[in-house]
Every structure is written in C-alpha cells, then in structure tokens.
C-alpha positions as a Markdown table, in Angstrom:
| # | Residue | x | y | z |
|---|---|---|---|---|
| 1 | Met | 0.0 | 0.0 | 0.0 |
| 2 | Leu | 1.4 | 3.3 | -1.1 |
| 3 | Leu | 0.1 | 6.5 | 0.5 |
| 4 | Asp | 0.1 | 9.9 | -1.3 |
| 5 | Thr | 0.7 | 11.3 | 2.2 |
| 6 | Ala | 0.3 | 15.0 | 1.4 |
| 7 | Ser | -3.0 | 14.3 | -0.4 |
| 8 | Leu | -4.2 | 12.5 | 2.7 |
| 9 | Tyr | -3.1 | 15.0 | 5.3 |
| 10 | Phe | -4.7 | 17.8 | 3.3 |
| 11 | Arg | -7.9 | 15.9 | 3.4 |
| 12 | Ala | -7.5 | 15.2 | 7.1 |
| 13 | Tyr | -6.9 | 18.9 | 7.7 |
| 14 | Phe | -10.0 | 20.0 | 5.9 |
| 15 | Gly | -12.1 | 17.1 | 7.2 |
| 16 | Val | -11.3 | 17.2 | 10.9 |
| 17 | Pro | -12.2 | 20.3 | 12.9 |
| 18 | Asp | -9.3 | 22.5 | 14.0 |
| 19 | Ser | -10.8 | 22.4 | 17.5 |
| 20 | Val | -8.8 | 19.1 | 17.7 |
| 21 | Arg | -5.8 | 20.5 | 19.5 |
| 22 | Ala | -2.7 | 19.6 | 21.5 |
| 23 | Pro | -2.6 | 20.4 | 25.2 |
| 24 | Asp | -0.9 | 23.8 | 24.5 |
| 25 | Gly | -3.8 | 24.7 | 22.0 |
| 26 | Thr | -1.9 | 24.0 | 18.8 |
| 27 | Pro | -4.1 | 22.4 | 16.1 |
| 28 | Val | -3.4 | 18.8 | 15.4 |
| 29 | Asn | -6.4 | 18.0 | 13.3 |
| 30 | Ala | -4.2 | 16.9 | 10.3 |
| 31 | Val | -2.0 | 14.7 | 12.5 |
| 32 | Arg | -4.8 | 12.9 | 14.2 |
| 33 | Gly | -6.9 | 12.7 | 11.0 |
| 34 | Leu | -4.0 | 11.1 | 9.1 |
| 35 | Leu | -3.5 | 8.5 | 12.0 |
| 36 | Asp | -7.2 | 7.7 | 11.8 |
| 37 | Phe | -6.9 | 7.3 | 8.0 |
| 38 | Ile | -4.0 | 4.9 | 8.3 |
| 39 | Asp | -5.8 | 3.0 | 11.0 |
| 40 | Arg | -8.9 | 2.5 | 8.8 |
| 41 | Leu | -6.8 | 1.6 | 5.8 |
| 42 | Val | -4.8 | -1.0 | 7.6 |
| 43 | Lys | -7.9 | -2.5 | 9.2 |
| 44 | Asp | -9.8 | -2.7 | 6.0 |
| 45 | His | -7.1 | -3.7 | 3.6 |
| 46 | Arg | -4.4 | -5.5 | 5.6 |
| 47 | Pro | -1.3 | -4.6 | 3.5 |
| 48 | Asp | 1.9 | -6.5 | 4.0 |
| 49 | His | 3.9 | -3.4 | 3.2 |
| 50 | Leu | 3.0 | 0.3 | 3.7 |
| 51 | Val | 5.0 | 3.3 | 2.5 |
| 52 | Ala | 4.1 | 6.9 | 3.3 |
| 53 | Cys | 5.3 | 8.6 | 0.1 |
| 54 | Met | 6.3 | 12.3 | 0.5 |
| 55 | Asp | 6.9 | 15.3 | -1.6 |
| 56 | Ala | 10.6 | 16.1 | -1.2 |
| 57 | Asp | 10.0 | 18.6 | -4.0 |
| 58 | Trp | 6.4 | 19.4 | -4.8 |
| 59 | Arg | 7.3 | 21.3 | -7.9 |
| 60 | Pro | 10.5 | 19.8 | -9.4 |
| 61 | Gln | 12.6 | 22.2 | -11.4 |
| 62 | Trp | 12.9 | 19.8 | -14.3 |
| 63 | Arg | 9.2 | 19.9 | -14.8 |
| 64 | Val | 9.1 | 23.7 | -14.5 |
| 65 | Asp | 11.8 | 23.9 | -17.1 |
| 66 | Leu | 9.6 | 22.1 | -19.5 |
| 67 | Ile | 6.3 | 23.8 | -18.6 |
| 68 | Pro | 6.9 | 27.0 | -16.6 |
| 69 | Ser | 3.2 | 27.3 | -15.6 |
| 70 | Tyr | 3.4 | 23.9 | -13.8 |
| 71 | Lys | 1.9 | 24.5 | -10.4 |
| 72 | Ala | 2.9 | 28.1 | -10.6 |
| 73 | His | -0.3 | 29.4 | -9.0 |
| 74 | Arg | 0.5 | 27.4 | -5.8 |
| 75 | Val | 3.9 | 29.1 | -5.2 |
| 76 | Ala | 3.9 | 31.1 | -1.9 |
| 77 | Glu | 7.6 | 32.0 | -2.1 |
| 78 | Glu | 10.2 | 31.5 | -4.7 |
| 79 | Arg | 13.5 | 30.1 | -3.4 |
| 80 | Pro | 16.5 | 30.3 | -5.8 |
| 81 | Ala | 18.6 | 27.9 | -3.6 |
| 82 | Gly | 15.9 | 25.2 | -3.3 |
| 83 | Pro | 12.3 | 24.1 | -3.9 |
| 84 | Asp | 9.8 | 26.9 | -3.9 |
| 85 | Glu | 7.5 | 27.1 | -0.9 |
| 86 | Glu | 4.0 | 25.8 | -1.5 |
| 87 | Glu | 1.1 | 27.9 | -0.4 |
| 88 | Ile | -0.6 | 25.9 | 2.4 |
| 89 | Pro | -2.8 | 26.9 | 5.3 |
| 90 | Asp | -0.9 | 28.5 | 8.2 |
| 91 | Thr | -2.1 | 26.0 | 10.7 |
| 92 | Leu | -1.3 | 23.0 | 8.5 |
| 93 | Ser | 2.4 | 23.6 | 7.8 |
| 94 | Pro | 3.5 | 23.3 | 11.5 |
| 95 | Gln | 1.8 | 19.9 | 11.6 |
| 96 | Val | 3.8 | 18.3 | 8.8 |
| 97 | Pro | 7.0 | 17.8 | 10.9 |
| 98 | Val | 4.8 | 16.3 | 13.7 |
| 99 | Ile | 3.4 | 13.8 | 11.1 |
| 100 | Glu | 6.8 | 12.9 | 10.0 |
| 101 | Ala | 8.1 | 12.4 | 13.5 |
| 102 | Val | 5.1 | 10.2 | 14.5 |
| 103 | Leu | 5.4 | 8.0 | 11.4 |
| 104 | Asp | 9.2 | 7.6 | 12.0 |
| 105 | Ala | 8.6 | 6.6 | 15.7 |
| 106 | Leu | 5.9 | 4.2 | 14.6 |
| 107 | Gly | 8.3 | 2.6 | 12.1 |
| 108 | Ile | 6.0 | 3.2 | 9.1 |
| 109 | Ala | 8.3 | 3.7 | 6.1 |
| 110 | Arg | 8.4 | 7.4 | 5.0 |
| 111 | Val | 10.1 | 8.0 | 1.7 |
| 112 | Gly | 10.7 | 11.2 | -0.2 |
| 113 | Val | 13.5 | 11.7 | -2.8 |
| 114 | Ala | 15.1 | 15.1 | -3.6 |
| 115 | Gly | 14.0 | 16.5 | -6.9 |
| 116 | Tyr | 10.9 | 14.3 | -7.1 |
| 117 | Glu | 7.2 | 14.4 | -6.1 |
| 118 | Ala | 5.5 | 11.8 | -4.1 |
| 119 | Asp | 3.8 | 10.7 | -7.3 |
| 120 | Asp | 7.2 | 9.8 | -8.7 |
| 121 | Val | 8.1 | 7.8 | -5.6 |
| 122 | Ile | 4.7 | 6.0 | -5.9 |
| 123 | Gly | 5.4 | 5.3 | -9.6 |
| 124 | Thr | 8.8 | 3.8 | -8.9 |
| 125 | Tyr | 7.6 | 1.6 | -6.1 |
| 126 | Thr | 4.7 | 0.5 | -8.3 |
| 127 | Ala | 7.1 | -0.3 | -11.2 |
| 128 | Arg | 9.3 | -2.4 | -8.9 |
| 129 | Ala | 6.4 | -4.3 | -7.2 |
| 130 | Thr | 6.2 | -8.0 | -7.6 |
| 131 | Gly | 2.7 | -8.3 | -6.2 |
| 132 | Pro | -0.6 | -6.3 | -6.1 |
| 133 | Val | -0.4 | -2.6 | -5.2 |
| 134 | Asp | -3.0 | -0.3 | -3.7 |
| 135 | Ile | -2.3 | 3.4 | -4.2 |
| 136 | Val | -4.3 | 5.6 | -1.8 |
| 137 | Thr | -4.6 | 9.2 | -3.2 |
| 138 | Gly | -7.0 | 12.0 | -3.8 |
| 139 | Asp | -5.1 | 12.9 | -6.9 |
| 140 | Arg | -6.4 | 11.6 | -10.2 |
| 141 | Asp | -3.0 | 11.9 | -11.8 |
| 142 | Leu | -2.1 | 8.5 | -10.4 |
| 143 | Tyr | -4.9 | 6.8 | -12.3 |
| 144 | Gln | -2.2 | 6.4 | -15.0 |
| 145 | Leu | -0.6 | 3.6 | -12.9 |
| 146 | Val | -3.8 | 1.5 | -12.8 |
| 147 | Asp | -3.0 | -1.9 | -14.3 |
| 148 | Asp | -5.3 | -4.9 | -13.9 |
| 149 | Ala | -2.8 | -7.4 | -15.2 |
| 150 | Arg | -0.4 | -6.4 | -12.4 |
| 151 | Gly | -3.0 | -5.9 | -9.7 |
| 152 | Val | -2.4 | -2.1 | -9.4 |
| 153 | Arg | -5.4 | -0.1 | -8.4 |
| 154 | Val | -6.2 | 3.3 | -6.9 |
| 155 | Leu | -8.2 | 3.8 | -3.8 |
| 156 | Tyr | -9.7 | 7.3 | -4.1 |
| 157 | Pro | -11.1 | 8.7 | -0.9 |
| 158 | Val | -14.6 | 10.1 | -1.3 |
| 159 | Lys | -15.4 | 10.9 | 2.3 |
| 160 | Gly | -12.5 | 10.4 | 4.7 |
| 161 | Val | -11.2 | 7.0 | 3.9 |
| 162 | Gly | -14.3 | 5.2 | 5.1 |
| 163 | Thr | -15.7 | 5.5 | 1.6 |
| 164 | Leu | -13.1 | 4.8 | -1.2 |
| 165 | Asn | -13.7 | 4.6 | -4.9 |
| 166 | Leu | -11.8 | 1.5 | -6.0 |
| 167 | Thr | -10.5 | 2.4 | -9.4 |
| 168 | Asp | -9.4 | -0.3 | -11.7 |
| 169 | Glu | -9.3 | -0.4 | -15.5 |
| 170 | Ala | -13.1 | -1.0 | -15.8 |
| 171 | Ala | -13.8 | 2.0 | -13.7 |
| 172 | Leu | -11.5 | 4.2 | -15.8 |
| 173 | Arg | -13.0 | 3.0 | -19.1 |
| 174 | Glu | -16.5 | 3.6 | -17.8 |
| 175 | Lys | -15.7 | 7.2 | -16.6 |
| 176 | Tyr | -13.0 | 8.4 | -19.0 |
| 177 | Gly | -13.0 | 5.9 | -21.9 |
| 178 | Val | -9.4 | 5.0 | -21.4 |
| 179 | Asp | -7.3 | 2.5 | -19.4 |
| 180 | Gly | -4.5 | 3.3 | -17.1 |
| 181 | Arg | -1.9 | 3.7 | -19.8 |
| 182 | Gly | -4.2 | 6.1 | -21.7 |
| 183 | Tyr | -5.0 | 8.3 | -18.7 |
| 184 | Ala | -1.8 | 10.4 | -18.9 |
| 185 | Asp | -2.4 | 11.1 | -22.6 |
| 186 | Leu | -6.0 | 12.1 | -21.7 |
| 187 | Ala | -4.8 | 14.4 | -18.9 |
| 188 | Leu | -2.2 | 16.2 | -20.9 |
| 189 | Leu | -4.6 | 16.7 | -23.9 |
| 190 | Arg | -7.5 | 18.1 | -21.8 |
| 191 | Gly | -5.1 | 20.0 | -19.4 |
| 192 | Asp | -5.4 | 20.5 | -15.7 |
| 193 | Pro | -5.8 | 24.0 | -14.2 |
| 194 | Ser | -5.0 | 22.6 | -10.7 |
| 195 | Asp | -1.5 | 21.7 | -11.9 |
| 196 | Gly | -1.1 | 24.6 | -14.3 |
| 197 | Leu | -1.2 | 22.4 | -17.4 |
| 198 | Pro | -2.8 | 24.3 | -20.3 |
| 199 | Gly | -3.8 | 21.3 | -22.4 |
| 200 | Val | -4.7 | 21.7 | -26.0 |
| 201 | Ala | -7.2 | 24.5 | -26.7 |
| 202 | Gly | -10.6 | 23.3 | -27.6 |
| 203 | Ile | -9.8 | 19.7 | -26.7 |
| 204 | Gly | -11.8 | 18.7 | -23.6 |
| 205 | Glu | -12.0 | 15.4 | -21.8 |
| 206 | Lys | -14.7 | 13.9 | -24.1 |
| 207 | Thr | -12.9 | 14.9 | -27.3 |
| 208 | Ala | -9.6 | 13.7 | -25.9 |
| 209 | Ala | -11.1 | 10.3 | -25.1 |
| 210 | Lys | -12.6 | 10.1 | -28.7 |
| 211 | Leu | -9.2 | 10.9 | -30.3 |
| 212 | Leu | -7.5 | 8.3 | -28.1 |
| 213 | Ala | -10.1 | 5.7 | -29.0 |
| 214 | Glu | -9.6 | 6.5 | -32.7 |
| 215 | Phe | -5.8 | 6.8 | -32.9 |
| 216 | Gly | -4.7 | 4.7 | -29.9 |
| 217 | Asp | -2.3 | 7.1 | -28.0 |
| 218 | Leu | -0.7 | 10.5 | -28.2 |
| 219 | Ala | 1.8 | 9.4 | -30.8 |
| 220 | Gly | -1.0 | 8.1 | -33.0 |
| 221 | Ile | -2.9 | 11.4 | -32.7 |
| 222 | Arg | 0.2 | 13.4 | -33.6 |
| 223 | Ala | 0.8 | 11.1 | -36.6 |
| 224 | Ala | -2.8 | 11.7 | -37.7 |
| 225 | Val | -2.2 | 15.4 | -37.7 |
| 226 | Asp | 0.3 | 14.9 | -40.5 |
| 227 | Asp | -1.9 | 12.4 | -42.4 |
| 228 | Pro | -4.3 | 14.3 | -44.6 |
| 229 | Asn | -6.6 | 11.2 | -44.8 |
| 230 | Ala | -7.0 | 10.9 | -41.0 |
| 231 | Lys | -10.4 | 11.6 | -39.5 |
| 232 | Leu | -9.7 | 14.9 | -37.8 |
| 233 | Thr | -11.8 | 18.0 | -38.2 |
| 234 | Pro | -9.9 | 21.1 | -39.6 |
| 235 | Ser | -10.1 | 22.8 | -36.2 |
| 236 | Gln | -8.7 | 19.7 | -34.4 |
| 237 | Arg | -5.9 | 19.5 | -36.8 |
| 238 | Arg | -5.1 | 23.2 | -36.4 |
| 239 | Arg | -5.3 | 23.2 | -32.7 |
| 240 | Leu | -3.1 | 20.1 | -32.3 |
| 241 | Thr | -0.6 | 21.6 | -34.7 |
| 242 | Glu | -0.5 | 24.8 | -32.8 |
| 243 | Ala | 0.0 | 22.8 | -29.5 |
| 244 | Gly | 3.0 | 21.0 | -31.0 |
| 245 | Pro | 5.6 | 22.6 | -28.7 |
| 246 | Tyr | 3.5 | 21.8 | -25.6 |
| 247 | Leu | 2.8 | 18.2 | -26.8 |
| 248 | Asp | 6.6 | 17.8 | -27.2 |
| 249 | Val | 7.3 | 18.3 | -23.5 |
| 250 | Ala | 3.9 | 17.5 | -21.7 |
| 251 | Pro | 4.4 | 13.7 | -21.6 |
| 252 | Lys | 7.5 | 14.0 | -19.5 |
| 253 | Val | 5.8 | 16.4 | -17.1 |
| 254 | Val | 2.5 | 14.5 | -16.8 |
| 255 | Arg | 3.8 | 11.0 | -16.6 |
| 256 | Val | 5.1 | 9.9 | -13.2 |
| 257 | Ala | 8.7 | 8.8 | -13.1 |
| 258 | Gly | 9.4 | 5.1 | -12.7 |
| 259 | Asp | 13.1 | 5.3 | -12.1 |
| 260 | Val | 13.5 | 7.4 | -8.9 |
| 261 | Pro | 16.6 | 6.3 | -6.9 |
| 262 | Leu | 14.7 | 5.0 | -3.9 |
| 263 | Pro | 16.5 | 4.6 | -0.5 |
| 264 | Asp | 16.9 | 1.2 | 1.0 |
| 265 | Val | 14.3 | 1.2 | 3.7 |
| 266 | Ala | 12.2 | -1.5 | 5.4 |
| 267 | Thr | 8.7 | -1.2 | 4.1 |
| 268 | Ala | 7.0 | -4.1 | 6.0 |
| 269 | Leu | 4.0 | -3.0 | 8.1 |
| 270 | Pro | 5.3 | -2.7 | 11.7 |
| 271 | His | 3.5 | -4.5 | 14.5 |
| 272 | Ala | 5.1 | -2.5 | 17.3 |
| 273 | Pro | 6.6 | 1.0 | 17.4 |
| 274 | Arg | 10.2 | 1.5 | 16.3 |
| 275 | Asp | 10.8 | 3.9 | 19.1 |
| 276 | Ala | 8.2 | 3.5 | 21.8 |
| 277 | Ala | 9.8 | 6.1 | 24.2 |
| 278 | Lys | 9.8 | 8.8 | 21.5 |
| 279 | Leu | 6.3 | 7.9 | 20.5 |
| 280 | Asp | 5.1 | 8.3 | 24.1 |
| 281 | Ala | 6.7 | 11.7 | 24.2 |
| 282 | Leu | 5.1 | 12.8 | 21.0 |
| 283 | Ala | 1.7 | 11.5 | 22.1 |
| 284 | Ala | 2.0 | 13.5 | 25.3 |
| 285 | Arg | 3.3 | 16.6 | 23.7 |
| 286 | Trp | 0.7 | 16.7 | 20.9 |
| 287 | Gly | -2.2 | 15.1 | 22.6 |
| 288 | Leu | -2.6 | 12.2 | 20.0 |
| 289 | Gly | -4.9 | 10.3 | 22.3 |
| 290 | Gly | -7.3 | 7.7 | 20.9 |
| 291 | Ser | -6.1 | 8.2 | 17.3 |
| 292 | Leu | -2.6 | 6.9 | 18.1 |
| 293 | Gln | -3.9 | 4.2 | 20.4 |
| 294 | Arg | -6.3 | 2.8 | 17.9 |
| 295 | Leu | -3.6 | 2.6 | 15.2 |
| 296 | Leu | -1.2 | 0.9 | 17.7 |
| 297 | Thr | -3.9 | -1.7 | 18.5 |
| 298 | Thr | -4.6 | -2.3 | 14.8 |
| 299 | Leu | -0.9 | -2.7 | 14.0 |
| 300 | Ala | -0.4 | -5.1 | 16.9 |
| 301 | Ala | -3.3 | -7.2 | 15.6 |
C-alpha cells in the first residue's frame, strides 16, 4: 500500500475540525486525522507493506523547465537555492514535521527523494512491485498507474477513507473511456488547471477520449495530424498543430517517473513501534490520544 501522504493529510486537515488541538492549544487535526486514516486503511485492507510517500520537492525544477506554468499558482515564495515554498494553510504547515516524527517513531516507512514528487516515488515503487499494489490518493494523476494485469489499483477517498472509490481499468473506461496507460495522454490533452497544465485549446475530456479511441495514443494522434486522410476536423488538426511545442514536452511532465533512486528502507508493516519512548513523548506533547492508540492496536493485531 502506497500513501500519497500530502493528499491524505490535506484531506484530514479540511475534514477534521481545527478544534482538535494539542494540550498547548496547537491544532493537530491533520496529524490525528491522518492517523485515523491509516488505522482505517490497515484495518480494511491489511497490507503487508506500507509506505508513506512524501513530496521532497512538490514542484521539481525539471518539470518547471519544460512547462513554466506547472503548479505556478500554488507558489507562496520562490527560493533560488531550493524548492519553492508551496502555499498551504498557516495551521497545517507546522503539523507536517509532527506527522513525519510520528510516522518515524511508529516505524512506518516514509520516503521522499530530492528532486521528485510523491507521485514519482509511488510510480517507482509500483514499477518495482512483484505483487498487487493499492495506491491511496485523492489525486487523479495517479490513475495512469492502474493496471489490472499487475493488480495495481487506486483507492480514491470520497469521504475520509471510510468511503473509497476502488479504481481499476473497468472504472477508468466507464468514466473516462481510457485505461491506465491512456489516462496520462487524456490528462495532458485536456489540461489540468489545478496543476497549471494548459492542455490543447478546444480539446476537452470527451474529445480527448474520442481521439485516443480513434488513434490509440498521443503518438497516434500526432501522426494523424500529419496524415491528410486521418479523421480529424480542420479545427482539431489546427489546434493540435499549434499545440505541438506543448505536446513535445507534456508527456515527461505529466507521466510519473518510474526510475527514482529510492532509498533502501524496510517497508514491512510494523507490528510494534520502532521507538516507543519517542512515540510516548510525541503522544503526550501533541495530545494524540485515541487516534494513536487505535492505530497501535490495529498494528499489533
């Protein structure tokens, strides 16, 4: 089981009231909410291995170099010497180090790699997996990894994690008209304002799906642009031609990496804390209460 950790703690932050606080009054709604999420996921799905995948760089420079608008609207502060600071709520950012410390004390693998997003870490673990993989994320970008033959599916939270949309290839074909491999091409054609991806003007989701059904993939669509006999309307041909420079670089930006240099960490689901003393101190300092105790009981079982 691979967790898109930021996606989940953002959901926890907005889904759990900020009246959930530490003894000193500091909000810990994202911390406790994430622990409750993990508890429910482990109870319901019983993974053998669990990795909390992190954004070591939420907006990698190599993606920005290709498409400068990539996530540009989320930048709170530009930093020449390192990753730009992402705009996140004031009371969430202080909770992230607490989340990291608690996961480490529990012994739940936490992996982020410099220069890469959590999506890329997830993509690489998925590529290396020898058995089924459940990816837990509220980000549709990871639908591109869905692969029935390899048992790779996405668990997409609808409300908390008690209600999850289990996304396999049948679900993708029903909703988008593509399989996992086709989803990245669909996404880059239609664009995604939330990621600053412009897409191809005039090509929405339904048109993109029809083009992919007709021509197979992005390469097939681009070949059709140069084929006067291909079934493209004049406006589609013109728009795809004009979007050529974008389409040259978009695949590398949109497709998750599968070759991230992952650290050598133990990913087996822990049954007891790695550092019980530190965990006790964190629980007392931040008032983690029943959320942590429930997860510890679930892990022990």
